[in-house]
C-alpha positions as CSV (number, residue, x, y, z in Angstrom):
1,M,-197.0,266.6,17.5
2,S,-196.7,263.3,15.5
3,A,-198.4,261.0,18.1
4,L,-200.0,261.1,21.5
5,G,-199.7,258.2,23.9
6,L,-201.8,257.6,27.1
7,I,-201.8,255.0,29.9
8,E,-204.2,254.9,32.8
9,T,-203.3,253.1,36.1
10,K,-204.8,252.3,39.4
11,G,-202.8,254.3,42.0
12,L,-199.7,256.5,41.7
13,I,-197.0,253.8,41.9
14,G,-198.0,252.2,38.6
15,A,-198.2,255.6,37.0
16,I,-194.7,256.6,38.1
17,E,-193.2,253.2,37.1
18,G,-195.0,253.4,33.6
19,A,-193.8,257.0,33.0
20,D,-190.2,256.0,33.8
21,A,-190.3,253.0,31.4
22,M,-191.8,255.2,28.6
23,L,-189.2,257.9,28.9
24,K,-186.4,255.4,29.0
25,A,-187.7,253.2,26.1
26,A,-187.7,255.9,23.3
27,D,-187.3,259.5,22.4
28,V,-190.5,260.9,23.8
29,H,-191.4,263.7,26.3
30,L,-193.8,263.7,29.1
31,L,-196.8,266.0,28.6
32,E,-199.1,265.6,31.6
33,K,-199.9,263.7,34.8
34,H,-203.7,263.9,35.5
35,F,-205.6,262.5,38.5
36,V,-208.9,261.4,37.0
37,G,-210.6,260.4,40.3
38,G,-211.3,257.2,42.1
39,G,-207.5,256.5,42.4
40,L,-207.0,256.6,38.6
41,V,-204.0,258.4,37.1
42,T,-203.4,259.2,33.5
43,I,-199.9,259.7,32.0
44,T,-199.7,261.4,28.6
45,I,-196.6,261.4,26.3
46,A,-195.8,262.8,22.8
47,G,-193.4,262.1,20.1
48,E,-193.0,260.2,16.8
49,V,-195.5,257.5,16.2
50,S,-193.0,254.6,16.4
51,A,-191.4,256.1,19.5
52,V,-194.7,256.5,21.2
53,R,-195.8,252.9,20.4
54,A,-192.5,251.5,21.7
55,S,-192.8,253.6,24.9
56,I,-196.4,252.4,25.5
57,D,-195.4,248.8,25.0
58,A,-192.6,249.2,27.5
59,A,-194.9,250.8,30.1
60,V,-197.5,248.0,29.7
61,A,-194.7,245.3,30.3
62,T,-193.3,247.2,33.3
63,I,-196.6,247.8,35.0
64,G,-197.6,244.2,34.4
65,R,-194.7,243.0,36.5
66,L,-196.0,244.9,39.5
67,P,-198.3,243.1,42.0
68,G,-202.0,243.7,41.4
69,A,-203.9,244.7,38.2
70,L,-202.6,248.3,38.2
71,L,-202.9,249.0,34.4
72,R,-206.4,250.0,33.4
73,S,-205.9,251.0,29.8
74,Q,-203.4,252.3,27.2
75,H,-203.9,254.1,23.9
76,V,-201.9,255.7,21.0
77,I,-203.3,258.5,18.8
78,A,-201.2,259.0,15.7
79,R,-201.0,262.6,14.2
80,P,-203.6,264.2,16.6
81,D,-205.4,267.3,15.4
82,V,-204.2,270.7,16.6
83,E,-207.6,271.4,18.1
84,L,-207.2,268.3,20.2
85,A,-204.0,269.7,21.6
86,N,-205.8,272.9,22.4
87,M,-208.6,271.1,24.0
88,L,-206.3,269.1,26.3
89,S,-204.1,272.2,26.9
90,F,-201.0,270.3,25.7
91,E,-197.9,272.1,24.5
92,T,-195.7,270.6,21.9
93,A,-191.9,270.6,22.1
94,Q,-191.7,273.2,19.4
95,E,-194.1,275.4,21.3
96,R,-192.1,275.1,24.5
97,A,-188.9,276.0,22.7
98,E,-190.5,279.0,21.1
99,Q,-191.9,280.1,24.5
100,A,-188.4,279.8,26.0
101,K,-186.9,281.9,23.3
102,K,-189.6,284.5,23.7
103,Q,-189.0,284.7,27.5
104,A,-185.2,285.0,26.9
105,A,-185.7,287.8,24.4
106,E,-188.0,289.7,26.8
107,A,-185.4,289.3,29.6
108,A,-182.7,290.7,27.4
109,V,-184.8,293.7,26.4
110,A,-185.7,294.4,30.0
111,A,-182.0,294.3,31.0
112,C,-181.1,296.8,28.2
113,A,-183.9,299.1,29.1
114,E,-182.8,299.6,32.7
115,P,-181.8,303.2,33.3
116,V,-178.2,304.0,34.0
117,L,-177.8,305.9,37.2
118,A,-175.6,309.0,36.9
119,P,-172.9,309.3,39.6
120,E,-173.9,311.5,42.5
121,E,-172.3,314.9,42.6
122,P,-170.3,315.6,45.8
123,K,-172.1,317.7,48.3
124,A,-170.9,321.2,49.0
125,E,-170.1,320.3,52.6
126,E,-167.8,317.4,51.5
127,V,-166.0,319.8,49.1
128,A,-165.5,322.3,51.9
129,E,-164.1,319.7,54.2
130,S,-161.6,318.4,51.6
131,A,-160.3,321.9,50.8
132,P,-158.5,322.5,54.2
133,A,-156.8,319.1,53.9
134,K,-155.2,320.3,50.6
135,E,-154.0,323.5,52.3
136,E,-152.4,321.5,55.1
137,V,-150.5,319.4,52.6
138,L,-149.3,322.6,50.9
139,E,-148.2,324.0,54.2
140,E,-146.2,320.8,55.0
141,K,-144.0,321.2,51.9
142,P,-141.8,324.1,53.2
143,E,-140.9,322.0,56.3
144,Q,-139.9,319.1,54.1
145,E,-137.8,321.5,52.0
146,S,-136.0,322.8,55.1
147,V,-135.2,319.3,56.2
148,T,-133.8,318.6,52.8
149,D,-131.6,321.7,52.9
150,E,-130.2,320.7,56.3
151,A,-129.4,317.3,55.0
152,E,-127.6,318.7,52.0
153,K,-125.6,321.1,54.3
154,T,-124.6,318.2,56.5
155,Q,-123.5,316.1,53.5
156,D,-121.4,319.1,52.3
157,V,-119.6,319.3,55.7
158,V,-118.9,315.6,55.7
159,E,-117.5,315.7,52.2
160,E,-115.3,318.7,53.1
161,V,-113.9,316.9,56.1
162,Q,-113.2,313.8,54.1
163,T,-111.3,315.8,51.3
164,K,-109.0,317.6,53.8
165,P,-105.6,316.0,54.1
166,A,-105.0,314.4,57.5
167,A,-102.7,316.3,59.8
168,K,-99.3,314.7,60.2
169,A,-98.7,313.2,63.6
170,P,-95.8,314.8,65.4
171,K,-92.7,312.7,65.4
172,A,-92.0,311.0,68.6
173,E,-89.2,312.7,70.4
174,I,-86.4,310.4,71.2
175,V,-85.6,310.9,74.8
176,K,-82.1,310.0,75.5
177,K,-81.2,309.2,79.0
178,D,-77.8,309.4,80.3
179,V,-77.0,306.1,81.9
180,K,-74.4,306.4,84.6
181,A,-72.2,303.4,85.2
182,E,-72.9,301.9,88.5
183,E,-70.0,302.1,90.8
184,V,-68.6,298.8,91.6
185,Q,-67.7,298.5,95.2
186,R,-65.4,295.7,96.3
187,P,-66.8,293.8,99.3
188,N,-64.6,293.3,102.3
189,I,-63.3,289.7,102.9
190,S,-64.3,289.9,106.5
191,E,-67.8,290.9,105.6
192,L,-68.1,288.0,103.1
193,R,-67.0,285.6,105.8
194,K,-69.8,286.8,108.1
195,M,-72.4,286.4,105.3
196,K,-74.4,283.3,104.7
197,V,-73.6,281.1,101.8
198,S,-76.8,282.1,100.0
199,K,-75.9,285.7,100.2
200,V,-72.3,285.1,98.9
201,R,-73.7,283.0,96.0
202,Q,-76.1,285.9,95.2
203,I,-73.1,288.3,95.0
204,A,-71.2,285.9,92.8
205,R,-74.1,285.6,90.4
206,G,-74.1,289.3,90.0
207,L,-70.5,289.5,88.9
208,A,-70.1,289.2,85.1
209,G,-66.9,287.5,84.1
210,L,-66.5,285.4,87.3
211,S,-64.4,282.3,86.8
212,L,-67.3,280.1,88.1
213,T,-70.4,279.3,86.1
214,R,-73.9,279.6,87.5
215,E,-74.1,275.8,87.9
216,E,-70.7,275.8,89.7
217,I,-71.8,278.6,92.0
218,K,-74.7,276.4,93.2
219,S,-72.4,273.5,94.3
220,T,-69.3,275.5,95.4
221,N,-68.7,276.0,99.2
222,K,-68.4,279.4,100.9
223,K,-64.6,279.4,101.1
224,D,-64.1,278.8,97.3
225,L,-66.7,281.4,96.5
226,I,-64.9,284.0,98.6
227,E,-61.6,283.2,96.8
228,A,-63.3,283.5,93.4
229,I,-64.8,286.8,94.2
230,T,-61.5,288.2,95.6
231,K,-59.7,287.0,92.5
232,F,-62.3,288.7,90.3
233,Y,-61.8,292.1,92.0
234,R,-58.0,291.7,91.9
235,N,-58.1,291.2,88.2
236,I,-60.2,294.3,87.8
237,E,-57.8,296.5,89.8
238,E,-54.9,295.2,87.7
């Protein structure tokens, strides 16, 4: 280490405030917090000589602003001897870095040295249980093949039916009916006179070629209707 800085305070509050000021003021690292006794606390830092001096000055100014005479003493040791570091059980930054590298290397070696477990071989009972399952699968295959054959046969039948020409529908027979002409009977005049006007009009409407139209039949009286009907049949006879 290049330099060693120490401050001694009365109580823990001044020590914490001084340590915070030292670490913020310059590039130094905290080495130790030591309870001396009687309420005295010693904070030790290390770093370059100029950085340690600046940190100690900042700690003195910060602790001086606290109520009460909390700062007891401060001191800077430039280029301390290695034996001093061993006596105080201090570790430098370089020593801590080397220790961290050593621990990382040991962890990597331990990870590589872990034995790789071989996969467990299946037990004889498990192999025996799995064998019948394979046989069942093999036995199911013929059933699947039979189902496939039936499906293929059904498809062939459908294709055969589709390819056959459709049967021609029989021609509809034309039924001819002999229509006989209705015999036209001439009503008697006396009978027409006995009928009601509505009945006479009905007979007149049924005569095609009557001299009266349908509208005239509605308004014509019974006497004129009988004369028109009589005239109609007389013309037919001639």
